[in-house]
Structures are given as structure tokens and as C-alpha cells.
C-alpha positions in Angstrom: 25.1 -1.2 14.4 22.7 0.7 12.5 19.5 -0.2 11.3 18.6 -0.9 7.4 15.3 0.5 7.5 14.7 4.2 7.0 13.3 6.3 9.8 10.1 6.7 8.2 8.5 3.9 6.0 6.3 6.0 4.3 5.7 9.5 2.7 2.1 10.5 2.5 0.6 13.2 0.4 -2.8 14.3 -0.6 -4.0 15.8 -3.6 -7.7 15.8 -5.3 -9.1 14.1 -2.5 -7.0 10.9 -2.6 -4.1 10.0 -0.4 -1.2 8.8 -2.1 1.3 6.9 0.1 4.9 6.2 -1.3 7.6 3.8 0.4 11.1 4.9 1.1 13.5 3.2 -1.2 14.4 -0.5 -0.7 11.5 -1.1 1.4 10.8 -4.7 2.5 7.2 -5.4 3.5 7.6 -7.9 6.0 6.9 -8.9 9.5 9.2 -6.4 10.8 7.7 -3.4 8.9 3.9 -4.7 8.6 3.0 -3.0 11.9 4.4 0.3 11.3 3.0 0.1 8.0 -0.5 -0.4 9.4 -0.3 2.2 11.9 0.8 4.8 9.5 -1.8 4.2 7.0 -4.7 4.0 9.7 -3.5 7.3 10.7 -3.3 8.7 7.1 -6.9 7.5 6.7 -8.8 7.8 9.9 -11.8 10.0 10.3 -11.9 10.5 6.6 -15.3 10.0 4.7 -14.7 7.4 1.7 -11.3 7.6 1.4 -9.3 6.7 -2.0 -5.9 5.5 -0.9 -3.3 4.8 -3.7 -0.2 2.9 -2.6 2.7 3.3 -5.1 4.8 0.0 -4.6 7.5 1.3 -6.8 10.3 1.4 -4.2 8.9 -2.0 -2.6 11.5 -4.7 -3.3 10.0 -7.7 -1.4 6.3 -8.4 0.1 5.6 -11.2 2.4 2.5 -13.0 3.6 2.1 -10.7 6.9 2.2 -7.6 4.6 -0.4 -9.2 2.2 -2.8 -10.1 4.9 -2.3 -6.3 6.1 -3.3 -5.2 2.6 -6.5 -7.3 2.6 -7.5 -6.2 6.0 -6.7 -2.4 5.1 -8.9 -3.1 1.7 -11.8 -4.6 3.9 -11.7 -1.3 6.1 -11.6 1.2 3.4 -14.3 -0.8 1.2 -16.4 -0.6 4.5 -16.5 2.9 4.7 -17.1 3.3 1.1 -13.4 4.1 0.5 -11.1 2.5 -2.3 -7.4 1.2 -2.3 -5.5 1.0 -5.3 -1.9 -0.4 -5.7 0.2 0.6 -8.5 3.7 1.1 -9.9 4.8 -2.5 -8.4 8.2 -3.9 -9.7 7.9 -7.4 -11.8 8.7 -9.5 -8.4 6.0 -7.8 -6.5 3.5 -7.8 -9.3 4.3 -11.5 -9.6 3.3 -12.3 -5.8 0.0 -10.4 -6.6 -0.5 -12.7 -9.4 0.4 -15.9 -7.9 -1.4 -15.5 -4.9 -4.4 -14.4 -7.1 -4.8 -11.1 -4.9 -4.7 -9.3 -8.1 -8.3 -10.4 -8.4 -9.2 -9.3 -4.9 -7.4 -6.1 -4.9 -7.1 -3.2 -7.2 -3.8 -3.6 -8.9 -2.6 -1.1 -11.8 0.4 -0.6 -13.8 0.7 3.3 -13.3 -1.5 6.1 -11.8 -2.3 7.7 -14.8 -5.4 5.6 -15.8 -6.9 5.5 -12.0 -10.2 7.2 -12.2 -10.8 9.7 -9.2 
């Protein structure tokens, strides 16, 4: 039986000093994917001075508390190095998770990447 998760959870690109991470279509950020997410994001941001990480959540269909904890920890690590985490393009269900948990007051959550200052 084949796994429903794609071989790589993330696509990483860099432009204008910002690292953009996009998820594979239909991604569920849960207990089963949280560690892979954390490893790949750490690899993309380590040894960088003041990294600005943009997470495009457009393909994320569901996010669990374990993944939220990883985002909070990631935000703390980036801020500690003078960096920044910006989440954007979340579908209404994922956006509602941030609102209900009030994490949209702790994390930078935007509708689109267009208005994100460099």
C-alpha cells in the first residue's frame, strides 16, 4: 500500500533575501509530518543571518496542535537570531485555527504575500 504523503513535504526557494516554503498539495500538518517539517525548515534556515521565512500555507488542508507548537518554536528561534516568520495564504479552515487559538496575535499571519514588507 502506498503512502498518501508526497516524497517531499516542502518546496524551498529563495528570492530577495527571503526564504519561501510552499507545501505539497493536500498537506496535513500533523503529528506524522511535524518532524519532517521541522527538519526541512531548520535545514533551510540554519547558518543564515536574520532569516526571513515565508510559509505559504495555501496547500495545507489541516493543521494540528503539534504542528502549531512547531510553528511557535520556529518563530522563537527565528526571532532569537533577528529573523522573522510570516505565514500567508492560509485557507479559511486553517486561518480559523489561528484565530480560535489566538495565535494570529502571536504569529505574523497575512492573507497574501503581496503586502509583506522585506
